[in-house]
C-alpha positions in Angstrom: 64.0 47.3 121.3 64.4 49.9 124.1 62.8 53.3 123.6 65.4 56.1 124.0 65.3 59.9 124.3 68.1 60.5 121.9 66.4 60.3 118.6 67.2 62.5 115.7 63.8 64.3 116.0 64.4 65.1 119.8 68.0 66.3 119.3 66.9 68.6 116.5 64.0 69.9 118.6 66.4 70.6 121.5 68.9 72.4 119.2 66.1 74.5 117.8 65.0 75.5 121.3 68.6 76.5 122.2 68.9 78.6 119.1 65.6 80.4 119.9 66.7 81.1 123.5 70.0 82.5 122.2 68.2 84.8 119.7 65.9 86.1 122.5 68.9 86.6 124.9 70.9 88.5 122.3 67.8 90.7 121.4 67.3 91.6 125.0 71.0 92.4 125.4 70.9 94.6 122.3 67.8 96.4 123.6 69.8 97.3 126.7 72.6 98.8 124.6 70.1 100.8 122.6 68.5 102.3 125.7 72.0 103.3 126.9 72.6 105.1 123.6 69.3 107.0 123.9 70.3 108.1 127.4 73.7 109.3 126.3 72.5 111.1 123.2 70.1 113.3 125.3 73.0 114.5 127.5 74.2 118.1 127.0 77.8 118.8 126.2 79.0 122.1 127.6 82.4 122.1 125.8 82.8 125.4 123.9 85.5 126.4 121.5 86.7 129.2 123.7 87.4 126.9 126.6 89.5 124.7 124.3 91.5 127.7 123.1 92.3 128.8 126.7 93.5 125.3 127.6 95.6 125.1 124.4 97.2 128.4 125.2 98.0 127.3 128.8 99.9 124.3 127.5 103.6 124.7 126.7 105.7 122.0 125.2 109.4 122.1 125.5 111.0 120.0 122.8 114.6 121.1 123.4 115.4 118.2 125.8 114.4 115.4 123.4 117.4 113.5 122.3 117.0 112.1 118.7 119.5 109.3 118.1 121.1 109.5 114.7 120.9 106.3 112.6 124.1 104.4 112.1 125.6 104.4 108.6 126.7 100.7 108.7 125.3 98.0 110.9 126.9 94.5 111.3 124.6 91.7 112.4 125.3 88.0 113.1 123.3 85.0 111.8 120.8 85.3 114.6 119.9 88.9 113.7 121.7 90.4 116.7 123.5 93.7 116.2 127.3 93.1 116.5 128.5 96.6 115.6 127.2 100.0 114.5 129.3 102.6 112.7 128.3 106.3 112.5 129.7 108.9 110.2 130.6 109.1 106.5 130.7 105.8 104.6 134.0 106.7 102.9 135.7 107.2 106.3 134.3 103.9 107.7 135.4 102.1 104.5 138.9 103.5 104.9 139.2 102.4 108.6 137.4 99.1 108.4 138.1 98.0 104.8 138.9 94.3 105.8 135.8 94.0 107.9 133.6 95.3 105.1 135.3 92.9 102.7 134.6 89.9 104.9 131.0 90.9 105.6 128.2 90.1 103.2 126.0 93.0 102.1 122.4 92.3 103.1 120.4 95.4 102.4 120.3 99.2 102.4 117.6 101.6 103.5 118.5 105.2 102.6 122.0 105.7 103.8 121.8 102.9 106.4 123.5 99.6 105.2 123.4 96.2 106.8 126.1 93.6 106.6 126.2 89.9 107.8 129.2 88.7 109.6 
């Protein structure tokens, strides 16, 4: 019988050594993070409320140029989920103009005034 290094006792001892080294490494890394926290907590912050108010008064936001797209009233999709058509306006007007299309489409769902049909 040949003596070998890979016995159960040796493998377990090696794994224990690796675990101990990992614990020591993580503890030293955590200690470095804690020293960084101590350094940053001792720093002074010179941000006063009056400076913030002055900055806020200097900012002006113009919301007039923002285009908000209206949601379509009826949307037709194909079997792949791609939008085929979108109709805007009153539902009664759309039903009057596209009665046959609505009859052939399968109603899928509605969210608020927005309806989805499958073609």
